[in-house]
Each structure stands twice: as structure tokens, then as C-alpha cells.
C-alpha positions in Angstrom: 20.0 -14.8 -7.5 20.4 -13.1 -10.9 20.5 -9.4 -10.9 17.1 -8.8 -12.5 14.3 -11.4 -12.9 10.7 -11.5 -13.8 8.5 -14.4 -12.8 6.8 -16.6 -15.3 3.2 -17.6 -15.5 1.2 -20.6 -16.5 1.6 -24.3 -15.5 1.0 -26.0 -12.3 3.8 -26.2 -9.7 4.4 -28.7 -6.9 2.0 -26.7 -4.7 -1.2 -26.3 -6.5 -4.6 -25.3 -4.9 -7.5 -27.5 -5.3 -10.9 -26.0 -6.2 -12.5 -24.4 -3.2 -9.2 -24.1 -1.2 -8.1 -20.9 0.4 -5.3 -20.5 -2.1 -7.8 -19.5 -4.8 -8.7 -16.4 -2.8 -5.3 -14.9 -2.1 -3.1 -13.2 -4.6 0.5 -13.0 -3.5 3.0 -10.6 -5.0 6.7 -11.6 -4.9 9.4 -9.1 -5.4 13.1 -8.7 -4.4 15.1 -5.6 -3.5 18.9 -5.3 -3.5 21.0 -3.4 -1.0 20.4 -0.1 -2.7 16.6 -0.5 -2.4 16.1 -1.2 -6.1 13.8 -3.9 -7.5 15.7 -6.9 -8.8 13.0 -9.5 -8.9 9.4 -9.1 -10.0 7.1 -12.0 -9.4 4.0 -13.0 -11.4 1.6 -11.6 -8.9 3.3 -8.3 -8.5 1.8 -6.8 -11.7 -1.7 -7.7 -10.6 -1.2 -6.2 -7.1 0.7 -3.0 -8.0 -0.3 -2.6 -11.7 3.3 -2.4 -13.0 4.8 -4.7 -15.7 8.2 -6.2 -15.1 9.9 -4.0 -17.6 8.5 -0.9 -15.8 9.9 -1.6 -12.4 13.1 -3.7 -12.7 16.1 -1.7 -11.5 13.8 1.1 -10.2 13.6 2.2 -6.6 11.1 0.1 -4.5 9.9 3.4 -3.1 7.6 3.8 -6.1 5.4 1.0 -4.6 4.5 3.2 -1.6 2.7 6.6 -1.2 4.6 9.7 -0.1 4.8 10.0 3.7 2.5 12.5 5.5 3.7 16.0 5.8 4.1 15.8 9.6 6.4 12.8 9.4 9.6 13.6 11.4 12.7 14.2 9.3 15.0 11.2 9.0 12.2 8.7 9.3 12.9 5.9 6.8 10.5 5.3 4.0 8.4 2.2 3.8 10.8 0.4 1.4 13.8 1.2 3.5 11.9 0.2 6.6 11.1 -3.2 5.1 14.8 -3.8 4.2 16.1 -2.7 7.6 13.7 -4.8 9.6 14.2 -7.9 7.4 18.0 -7.6 7.8 17.7 -7.1 11.5 15.1 -9.8 12.4 15.6 -12.3 9.6 11.9 -12.4 8.9 9.3 -9.6 9.4 5.7 -9.1 8.6 3.9 -5.8 8.6 0.9 -3.9 7.2 1.7 -0.8 5.3 -0.1 1.5 2.8 0.8 0.6 -0.8 0.5 2.6 -4.0 -1.0 1.2 -7.2 0.1 2.3 -10.6 -3.2 4.1 -11.1 -2.5 6.2 -8.0 -4.8 4.5 -5.6 -3.6 3.6 -2.1 -4.5 0.4 -0.5 -3.7 -1.5 2.7 -1.1 -4.2 2.0 0.4 -7.0 4.1 4.2 -7.6 3.6 6.4 -10.5 4.7 10.1 -9.8 4.1 13.3 -11.8 4.7 16.9 -11.7 3.4 18.3 -14.2 1.0 22.0 -14.8 0.1 22.6 -14.5 -3.6 24.9 -16.5 -5.7 27.4 -13.6 -6.1 27.5 -13.2 -2.3 25.1 -10.2 -2.1 22.0 -10.1 0.1 18.6 -9.8 -1.6 15.5 -8.8 0.5 12.6 -11.0 -0.7 9.2 -9.5 -0.2 5.8 -11.2 -0.3 2.8 -8.8 -0.6 -1.0 -9.4 -0.5 -3.9 -7.0 -0.2 -4.8 -6.5 3.4 -8.5 -7.2 3.0 -7.7 -10.6 1.5 -5.3 -11.5 4.2 -7.9 -10.6 6.8 -10.3 -12.9 5.1 -8.2 -16.0 4.5 -5.2 -15.7 6.9 -2.9 -17.6 4.6 -0.1 -17.2 2.3 -0.5 -20.4 0.3 -0.9 -18.4 -2.9 2.6 -17.0 -2.4 4.0 -20.5 -2.1 2.3 -21.5 -5.4 4.0 -18.6 -7.2 7.3 -18.8 -5.4 7.8 -22.6 -5.9 7.0 -22.2 -9.6 9.3 -19.3 -10.5 12.1 -18.9 -7.9 15.5 -19.9 -9.4 16.9 -20.8 -5.9 16.0 -24.0 -4.1 12.9 -23.9 -2.0 11.7 -26.5 0.4 8.9 -27.2 2.9 9.4 -29.7 5.7 7.0 -31.1 8.2 7.6 -31.2 12.0 9.6 -34.4 11.6 11.9 -32.7 9.0 10.6 -34.8 6.1 10.1 -33.3 2.7 6.6 -32.1 1.9 7.2 -29.8 -1.1 10.3 -28.6 -3.0 10.9 -26.9 -6.3 12.7 -28.2 -9.3 15.8 -26.0 -8.6 16.4 -27.8 -5.4 15.8 -31.2 -7.0 18.4 -30.3 -9.7 20.9 -29.4 -6.9 20.4 -32.8 -5.3 20.5 -34.7 -8.5 17.2 -36.5 -7.7 13.6 -36.1 -9.0 11.2 -34.1 -6.9 9.2 -37.3 -6.2 12.3 -39.0 -4.8 12.3 -36.5 -2.0 8.7 -36.5 -0.8 8.3 -38.3 2.6 12.0 -38.8 3.1 14.0 -37.3 6.0 16.4 -34.5 5.3 19.4 -36.4 6.7 18.7 -39.1 4.0 19.2 -36.5 1.2 21.5 -33.9 2.6 24.5 -35.9 3.9 26.7 -33.7 6.1 29.8 -34.5 8.1 29.2 -31.9 10.9 28.3 -34.3 13.7 24.6 -33.4 13.3 25.0 -29.7 13.6 22.8 -29.0 10.6 20.0 -31.3 11.9 20.2 -29.4 15.2 19.7 -26.1 13.4 16.7 -27.5 11.5 15.2 -28.8 14.8 15.7 -25.4 16.5 13.8 -23.7 13.7 10.9 -26.3 13.9 10.7 -26.4 17.7 11.6 -22.9 18.8 10.6 -20.9 15.8 14.0 -19.2 15.4 14.8 -18.2 11.8 18.2 -19.0 10.4 19.7 -16.8 7.7 22.5 -17.5 5.3 24.1 -20.5 7.1 26.8 -22.2 5.1 26.4 -26.0 5.0 28.8 -28.5 3.4 27.1 -31.6 2.1 26.8 -34.4 -0.4 23.6 -36.0 -1.8 22.8 -39.5 -3.0 22.2 -38.1 -6.5 25.7 -36.5 -6.5 27.8 -38.7 -4.2 31.2 -37.5 -5.7 30.6 -33.8 -5.5 31.1 -31.8 -2.4 28.7 -28.9 -2.2 28.4 -25.7 -0.1 25.0 -24.2 0.2 23.7 -21.0 1.7 20.7 -22.0 3.7 18.0 -19.8 5.2 15.2 -21.4 7.3 12.0 -20.1 8.8 9.1 -21.6 10.7 5.8 -22.1 8.8 3.1 -19.9 10.3 0.4 -22.6 10.9 -2.2 -20.1 9.8 -5.5 -21.4 8.4 -5.2 -24.9 7.1 -1.4 -24.8 6.7 0.8 -27.5 8.3 3.4 -26.7 11.0 7.0 -27.2 9.9 10.0 -25.5 8.3 10.4 -23.5 5.1 13.8 -23.1 3.5 15.7 -21.3 0.8 18.9 -23.0 -0.5 21.5 -21.5 -2.8 24.4 -23.5 -4.2 27.5 -21.4 -3.5 30.1 -24.1 -4.0 31.9 -22.3 -6.8 31.9 -19.1 -4.9 33.3 -20.7 -1.7 35.9 -22.7 -3.6 37.0 -19.5 -5.3 37.2 -17.8 -1.9 39.2 -20.6 -0.4 41.6 -20.6 -3.3 42.0 -16.8 -3.1 42.5 -17.1 0.6 45.2 -19.8 0.1 46.9 -17.7 -2.5 47.0 -14.7 -0.2 48.4 -16.8 2.5 51.1 -18.1 0.2 52.0 -14.6 -0.9 52.0 -13.4 2.7 54.3 -16.3 3.6 56.7 -15.4 0.8 56.6 -11.8 2.0 57.5 -12.9 5.5 60.3 -15.1 4.2 61.7 -12.2 2.2 61.7 -10.0 5.3 62.9 -12.6 7.9 65.2 -15.0 6.0 68.7 -13.8 5.4 68.8 -10.9 7.9 72.4 -11.9 8.8 75.4 -13.3 6.9 75.5 -16.4 9.2 74.6 -19.8 7.8 73.1 -21.3 10.9 71.0 -18.2 11.7 69.7 -18.1 8.1 68.6 -21.8 8.3 66.9 -21.2 11.6 65.0 -18.2 10.1 63.7 -20.5 7.3 62.4 -22.9 9.9 60.8 -20.1 11.8 58.9 -18.9 8.7 57.7 -22.3 7.7 56.6 -23.7 11.1 53.6 -23.6 11.8 52.2 -21.4 9.0 53.2 -23.8 6.2 54.0 -27.1 7.9 54.1 -28.9 11.2 57.8 -29.7 11.1 60.9 -28.6 9.1 64.6 -29.4 8.9 67.4 -27.7 7.0 70.5 -29.7 6.1 73.7 -28.9 4.3 75.3 -31.4 2.0 78.8 -32.4 2.9 80.6 -32.8 -0.4 84.1 -34.2 -0.4 85.2 -31.2 -2.5 83.4 -28.2 -4.1 83.4 -29.7 -7.6 81.9 -33.0 -6.5 78.8 -34.0 -8.5 75.8 -35.8 -7.1 75.9 -39.5 -7.7 72.6 -41.4 -7.0 74.5 -44.6 -6.5 76.3 -43.4 -3.4 75.0 -42.5 0.1 74.4 -38.8 0.7 75.9 -37.2 3.8 74.4 -34.0 5.3 74.7 -31.9 8.4 71.5 -30.8 10.0 71.8 -27.1 11.0 68.2 -26.1 11.8 65.0 -27.9 12.8 61.6 -27.2 14.4 58.2 -28.9 14.9 54.9 -28.2 16.7 54.0 -31.9 16.8 54.1 -33.8 20.1 56.7 -36.5 20.9 58.3 -38.3 19.3 58.5 -35.7 16.6 60.9 -33.4 18.4 63.3 -36.3 18.8 63.0 -37.1 15.1 64.0 -33.6 13.9 66.5 -32.9 16.7 68.0 -36.3 17.3 70.7 -36.1 14.6 73.4 -33.7 13.6 74.9 -35.7 10.8 72.6 -37.6 8.6 73.2 -40.4 6.1 70.7 -41.1 3.3 71.2 -44.5 1.6 71.0 -44.7 -2.2 67.4 -44.9 -3.5 66.0 -42.5 -0.9 63.5 -39.8 -1.6 66.3 -37.3 -1.2 68.2 -39.0 -4.0 65.1 -38.9 -6.2 64.6 -35.2 -5.5 68.2 -34.3 -6.2 68.0 -36.3 -9.4 65.2 -34.0 -10.8 66.2 -30.8 -9.0 62.6 -30.1 -8.2 60.6 -30.3 -4.9 59.2 -33.8 -4.3 56.2 -34.8 -2.2 56.3 -38.2 -0.5 53.9 -40.2 1.7 55.4 -41.3 5.0 54.9 -45.1 4.9 57.0 -48.2 5.6 58.7 -48.0 2.2 59.7 -44.4 2.5 60.9 -44.8 6.0 63.1 -47.8 5.1 64.7 -45.9 2.2 65.1 -42.6 4.0 66.5 -43.8 7.3 69.9 -45.5 7.6 68.9 -47.3 10.9 65.7 -49.2 11.8 65.2 -47.2 15.0 65.2 -43.9 13.0 62.7 -45.4 10.5 60.4 -46.4 13.4 60.7 -42.9 14.9 59.7 -41.4 11.5 56.6 -43.7 11.3 55.5 -42.8 14.8 56.2 -39.0 14.5 52.7 -38.1 13.3 54.0 -36.8 9.9 51.9 -38.0 7.0 53.4 -36.1 4.0 56.8 -34.6 3.5 57.9 -32.2 0.8 61.7 -32.3 0.0 63.1 -29.3 -1.7 66.7 -28.7 -2.9 68.7 -25.8 -1.7 70.3 -24.7 -5.0 72.2 -21.5 -5.5 74.4 -20.4 -8.4 74.1 -23.9 -9.9 75.4 -25.6 -6.8 73.4 -27.9 -4.4 73.9 -26.4 -1.0 71.6 -28.8 0.9 68.0 -29.8 1.4 64.9 -28.5 3.2 62.1 -30.8 4.3 58.6 -29.6 5.2 56.3 -32.1 6.9 52.5 -32.1 7.7 50.4 -34.4 9.8 47.2 -36.0 8.7 45.3 -33.3 10.5 46.2 -30.8 7.9 45.3 -30.7 4.2 47.7 -32.5 1.8 50.3 -30.5 -0.1 49.0 -29.2 -3.4 50.9 -28.3 -6.5 50.8 -24.7 -5.4 52.3 -25.8 -2.1 55.1 -27.6 -3.9 55.8 -24.4 -5.9 55.8 -22.4 -2.6 58.2 -24.9 -1.0 60.5 -24.5 -4.0 60.4 -20.7 -3.8 61.1 -20.8 0.0 64.0 -23.2 -0.6 65.3 -21.1 -3.5 65.3 -17.9 -1.5 66.9 -19.6 1.5 69.5 -21.2 -0.7 70.7 -17.9 -2.1 70.9 -16.4 1.4 72.8 -19.5 2.7 75.2 -19.3 -0.2 75.7 -15.6 0.4 76.4 -16.4 4.1 78.7 -19.2 3.1 80.7 -17.0 0.7 80.8 -14.2 3.2 82.1 -16.6 5.9 84.8 -17.8 3.5 85.9 -14.2 2.7 85.8 -13.5 6.5 88.0 -16.5 7.1 90.4 -15.5 4.4 90.6 -11.9 5.7 91.1 -13.0 9.3 93.7 -15.5 8.3 95.5 -12.9 6.2 95.3 -10.3 9.0 96.7 -12.8 11.6 99.5 -13.7 9.2 100.4 -10.1 8.8 100.3 -9.2 12.5 103.6 -10.0 14.4 104.0 -13.5 15.7 106.2 -12.3 18.5 106.9 -8.8 19.7 110.4 -7.5 20.5 111.5 -8.0 24.1 113.2 -5.5 26.3 114.3 -5.6 29.9 113.1 -2.0 30.2 109.6 -2.4 28.6 107.3 -5.2 29.7 104.5 -5.6 27.1 101.1 -7.3 27.1 98.8 -7.1 24.0 95.5 -8.4 22.6 93.9 -8.2 19.2 90.1 -8.9 19.1 88.4 -9.2 15.8 84.8 -7.9 15.5 81.8 -10.3 15.6 80.9 -12.5 12.7 78.3 -9.9 11.8 81.1 -7.5 10.8 84.0 -7.8 8.5 87.6 -8.0 9.7 89.1 -4.5 10.1 92.6 -3.1 9.6 93.8 -2.8 13.2 97.5 -3.5 13.7 100.3 -3.0 16.3 104.0 -3.7 16.8 106.9 -3.4 19.2 110.3 -2.7 17.6 113.8 -2.9 18.9 115.8 0.3 18.0 119.5 1.0 18.2 120.9 2.1 21.6 118.4 0.1 23.6 115.5 2.2 22.5 112.0 0.7 21.9 109.3 1.8 19.5 105.6 1.0 20.1 103.2 1.5 17.3 99.4 1.0 16.9 97.4 1.8 13.7 94.1 1.4 12.0 93.3 1.2 8.3 89.8 2.5 7.3 87.6 -0.3 5.8 87.1 -4.0 6.3 87.8 -7.3 4.7 90.8 -8.5 2.7 91.7 -5.0 1.3 91.9 -3.5 4.8 94.0 -6.5 6.0 96.4 -6.2 3.1 96.8 -2.4 3.6 97.4 -3.0 7.3 100.2 -5.5 6.5 101.8 -3.1 4.1 101.9 -0.2 6.6 103.1 -2.4 9.5 106.0 -3.9 7.5 106.9 -0.4 6.1 106.8 1.1 9.6 109.1 -1.6 11.0 111.6 -1.2 8.2 111.6 2.6 8.6 111.9 2.5 12.4 115.1 0.4 12.2 116.8 3.1 10.1 116.2 5.6 12.9 114.3 8.5 11.5 112.6 10.9 13.8 109.0 9.9 14.7 107.5 12.8 12.6 109.6 11.9 9.6 108.6 8.2 10.0 104.9 9.2 9.8 105.7 11.3 6.7 107.2 8.3 5.0 104.2 6.2 6.0 101.9 8.9 4.6 103.7 8.8 1.2 103.5 5.0 1.2 99.8 5.1 1.9 99.1 7.5 -0.9 101.2 5.5 -3.4 99.4 2.3 -2.4 96.0 3.8 -2.7 95.2 3.7 1.0 92.7 6.5 1.4 92.7 6.8 5.2 94.6 5.3 8.0 95.6 6.3 11.5 98.7 5.6 13.5 100.4 6.6 16.7 104.2 6.0 17.1 106.0 6.1 20.5 109.8 6.0 20.7 111.1 5.4 24.2 114.7 5.7 25.5 115.0 3.9 28.9 118.3 5.6 29.6 116.8 9.1 29.7 113.2 8.2 30.5 112.2 10.3 27.5 109.6 9.4 25.0 108.8 11.1 21.6 105.3 10.7 20.3 104.0 11.3 16.8 100.3 10.9 16.0 98.5 10.6 12.6 94.8 11.0 13.6 94.9 8.2 16.1 93.3 8.1 19.6 96.1 9.4 21.9 98.2 7.2 24.2 97.3 7.2 27.9 99.8 7.0 30.7 99.1 5.6 34.1 101.6 7.1 36.6 102.7 5.1 39.7 100.4 7.2 41.9 97.4 6.0 39.9 96.7 9.2 38.0 96.1 8.8 34.2 97.0 11.5 31.7 96.9 11.9 27.9 100.2 12.1 26.0 101.2 13.5 22.7 99.3 16.8 22.5 97.0 17.3 19.5 96.2 14.8 16.9 97.8 15.0 13.4 96.0 14.4 10.1 95.5 10.7 9.1 97.8 8.9 6.8 96.8 9.1 3.1 95.7 12.7 3.3 99.1 14.3 2.3 100.2 17.9 2.3 100.4 18.4 6.0 103.6 17.9 8.0 103.6 15.8 11.1 105.0 16.9 14.5 106.2 15.1 17.5 105.8 15.8 21.3 108.1 14.9 24.2 107.1 13.2 27.4 108.9 11.9 30.5 107.8 8.4 31.5 108.4 7.7 35.2 109.7 4.3 36.4 106.8 1.9 36.9 104.4 3.9 34.7 102.1 2.0 32.4 101.6 3.2 28.8 98.4 2.3 26.9 98.1 2.3 23.2 94.8 1.2 21.6 92.4 1.5 18.6 89.1 3.2 18.5 87.2 -0.1 18.9 88.0 0.1 22.6 86.5 3.6 23.2 83.9 4.1 20.5 80.5 2.7 20.5 77.3 3.5 18.6 75.2 6.0 20.6 78.2 6.9 22.9 80.4 9.9 22.8 84.1 9.1 22.4 84.9 11.1 25.5 82.7 8.8 27.6 84.7 5.9 26.2 88.0 7.5 27.0 86.8 8.3 30.6 85.9 4.6 31.0 89.3 3.5 29.8 91.0 6.0 32.2 89.0 4.5 35.0 90.2 1.0 34.2 93.8 2.1 33.8 93.8 3.8 37.1 93.5 0.4 38.8 96.2 -1.4 36.8 98.8 -2.8 39.3 99.2 -6.5 38.7 100.8 -8.5 35.9 100.0 -6.9 32.6 98.6 -10.1 30.9 95.8 -10.3 33.5 95.2 -6.5 33.3 94.8 -6.6 29.6 92.1 -9.3 29.9 90.4 -7.3 32.7 90.2 -4.1 30.7 89.0 -5.7 27.6 86.3 -7.7 29.4 85.1 -4.4 31.0 85.0 -2.3 27.9 84.4 -4.5 24.8 80.8 -5.9 24.4 80.2 -9.5 23.4 78.9 -8.5 20.0 81.6 -6.0 19.1 81.1 -4.1 15.9 84.7 -3.2 15.3 88.2 -4.8 15.8 90.1 -3.8 18.9 93.8 -3.6 19.8 95.1 -2.9 23.3 98.8 -2.7 24.1 100.0 -2.1 27.7 103.7 -1.4 28.3 105.2 -1.1 31.9 108.2 1.2 31.9 111.5 0.5 33.7 114.3 3.0 33.7 117.8 1.8 32.9 120.0 1.8 36.0 
């Protein structure tokens, strides 16, 4: 309903009293109040009843139509206007007798009938019908109100008989239906208002007619014979006719066309859902630098919020610079999939790991344009998309009706494809949905490319590190050695852990373990530089503390900011070991009696700091003792004190008795978690004194 309206006057409406009928004796005032209690509609009879012209009352509080309450009225009691609005909203339809105030100051008894109406802008308007009480007592009818209302109301009004056939309607409703008023009279409502709700609207009408239950603001979707190609949504309010006086039993109704409003709401809701989906994709896709995980995250975001089924496939190019050729088959590897449809849809999405798309397929057309493509699942599409007849039949029987194919393109390179499918039970993909699919694919492609590049760098770093670690350690009849290097998980970069066993003149043996701060290729390269330098220096026989001093100078010259190292030189003829430490976790010695002690005294400063001399400590290693050198990845963990890690390692070493290869595996299995966050080195050496 418009915000402010005054009723017209003059010509006859579809309800018109005949001379001598009761309608000539009843004046009905029609007015409307908004949610703030202000007058928004002023019908033609209102001025005669209350004495105000439309210009005098529109937008003014409706309280001016009522006298001040008596002085003994309890505080907080609502005024007459507020009471009308409250009861109308609560009951849907209410009639009452109240004192009313005329413009000239006189108070008269007035009968009111009030009910809420949904406006075109979504607000609720309280419509009021008022007549002098003495006239209502005489005639017991409101037919005069119907004359005025049908003539002036801009919303659709209708009167139906007990059989739900049209008796009266106004021009506004006829215009909505696209049919003349006369074309309605005598026809059943289900001949004009064509709904697809399995008779629900007719049941609502019948409940109002038979049981007298008002219906307020129900939304009904329909078409009419006069507008067969236009879907409409109407806000419908229904109430039973009173049967007073000579009036007929039946149903009265108010109908407002809210199609545009509902369409706007649906579009706004869809837009919010799309934005929410993109927000979820930004938060959930690309949480790791793992290709398969990233693809599964995309499927998890898309199904079921956006589609009923989704697959992600990577294109298998022969070489990185290969260009797409539409004349050749396309080979992909399916790395993620998901569906909420019943069988055989799960078999369709999960049944293949490597997929071949023949030339002319929808995937070829999509890659030719570089934009998302929506296709209908039919015999032609299935034949072109599937390389085997059984897969084509599976696609046709899967329940998918429409598929959007989107390219996964990042940094100018086609990484793969993402396909989003919907069944016929869901709405078709719109242009906005295609844009959304393209945005999802674009974001996922960038995350996949980052993961791919990271994996490549990881592989390079790991390959470099393994190449720089010793292929075979020095062997000695007096020192039996077992060792392991464990890289961190794929979620972390390769670190700079290293180790070596070096033959020295005079039958002596040097054992060294170190760790370069940082990760990736730079850490691996720095590690290799320090290991090779340490081996070369050790063979020239400097004292352990001097060797660390040379390594410190090498680190500073090479730009290595921080590295740790522990160097142990053992002489099997004397059983004496000299230990120098540059900020590294100390060696542990398991004595033959099972006790475990820490060697080497205090820790020195790390390599790369400079300016601080290194010192060495002596220790006697008994025959049969086991020496353990390791990196911090074995004893440090997030949320755990390093002393707790050292205590756990001591407990494991205390039970070392068997062959060292098995003992190394046992200790690592006990102390290193499956998803380690750092590289780990463990070197065990069993000591044998020379005879």
C-alpha cells in the first residue's frame, strides 16, 4: 500500500446498494495505520464520520480520533488507537465498540473492525473500518464499507461465496489477473488462480469458509489464464464474511502482488549465499601446501552447498611447456571427488583415477575458451565426454542433469579442471553460478599451483640434502654405528640437520652431528658446506675446539647466521673421548650397567656468532657403552619442555642392548610423532676398546 492515500469519491463500484437496501443507511469510514500508529490511509467516509479532511490527518497520530482516557485509567494502559493495532495484529481480525472523537470535539460511540494487511514494501498496515454505533445497532451490516473499499482500495479485494466462486472483486484484482471483472463472476477460484502447491491454497480457502479462521499475509505463488507466462507471488489475507443482515456467507480477501519484492529477496538471498560460499572457500581451501588436500577442500566447500557432485582433476601434460591441442585426447588424473546423490553417482565420481577425454568433448570446448561452461547431461554429451560406453551409461544414470566445467588456471598455466554437477531437483545453473564456479576454480587453482610449486621446492631441497649427506659412513672395528635421518612432514620444509663419521689418523674416529637454522634449499646448501668443511678439517687433525673455531669462521664467511654442532673425537686405544659443543644438544652415554649420563659439560655458543672461543671436555668411554648423538627434532616438541624430551630419550637409551639398527628404529618410533614438525637425526655408536 502506498505510504499515504486518500480515497476518492463518486462513481459506482462493483458493489452498489439498490434503493431501499441496508447499505443506504450505514456510513463506513475506512482508514489505515502504520506500525508507528500514524494514519496512512483516509477513506472517503472517514471525513464524514470524524470531520477531518485527508490533508488534516494523513501522517498524524491516529490517537487524535479518540478522546483522552479518564483520569482514573491505570498507568501503562494502551490508548484506543494502540489497542486497535495490538488486537488486530494478535487476532488477525477484531471488532470492538469504542468512544470516538469528532473534529468538533463531540464524543460518539463508534464500532471498529480492524485487521492487518501486508503492504507492497513488506510493511504491515492496520486497516480500520468505522461506523457510528447507533447506525450499526440499527442495520447490523457493513455493506457500506464494502462499497467504499471496493471502489477506492489500491490492493486486490475479493468476495467469494461458500463454494469459493467469485461474487465481487475490484478492478485492482482484475488487473492483477489480466482478466475483466465480468470474466471472474461465477467462476471458481481454482479456475483463475492456478497454483502448483498440490491444493494447499484451496485448503486454506476452505478452512476460512468452513471454520471461520482468518488468514493473514500468506504468500501464494500462482499464474492466471490472463497472464499465463508470468509467475506471480501474492500476499493473501482472508477472513470469513459475517453473515449479518442480508449478507451472504463466504470469504473476503485482500491480495497484494509482491512478485517483485519476493524476486528481489530471492536474488538478494542467492547473492548472500554466493558471497558466503566464497568466504568459506577463502577460509577452507588452501590451508595446507598439499595438492591432494587442497583439491579435497574445494570439493568439501562445493558439495552440497553449491552442487550435488564435484570432481577435481589435474591435467597430465607431457612436459610443462605443452600447449592445449583440441585435436588430441586430454589426459587427467582425478585427485578429489564427492557427491550427495545416491548410486550410481558415487561410482561415477570415484570409479576412475586416470581419465581420458576424447577430442570434441565439453572439456575441450571449455579449455578452448578458458571460461566456465555449462552443459546438459544427455546422450550427446555423455558420448563425447566418456571414452567408454559403460562410463557414458553411468553418467546418464547418475542423476546429474547439468554440469559446469571450470578451468583451473594459475599464472597462465592450465593446472586442471573442476566439474560441478546438479540433479534435476535443484535449480539450473545461472550466469551468476557460472561466475561463482569460475571464482571457486580460480582460487583453488592458485592454491593448487602454490602447493605444486612448494612440493617441487621441497623435492629439490630434499634431493639436495640427501645428496649432501654421506652415502656411507666410515667403518671402524672399535665403533659400531647405526644412524637415521628423518625429514619433517610434507607440511614443513626440509631442515638443515646433518651428521658424519670420520676416520682419523691413529685409528681414532670422529662423530659429528649438526643443525643449520632454517629450512628449504638454503638450509640444505649451508648444511652441505659445513659437513664437507668439517670432514676436511678433521682429517688434518686439529683439536676439537679449534675445529669448531674454523667451522665458526666458515659459517660467518658464508653468511650462515646460526648453526649448532657437536664434535666427538674417540681414541679406542685409550678409551678417551674429547667433546666440543657449539650450542647443540649434548651427547648422551649409556653405560654397560644401564645408567645414562650427559657428556661434554656446558654448551658453547652456536656457529656463526663469532667472538667466543670454544672449549672441549674429556670423557672416558667404557667398553660396551653406547654413545648417542642427535638433533633437537628428537627431544623438542611444541608445548613440551626440552628437559622432558631429554628424560624420554634417556629412558629409551637405558634399555638399548640389542643390535643398534633395531635400537635406532625403536627409539625413533617411540619419540618421533607421525606428523613431525622438524627434521631428526639419531646416531648410535657402540664403543669397543682396542685390545
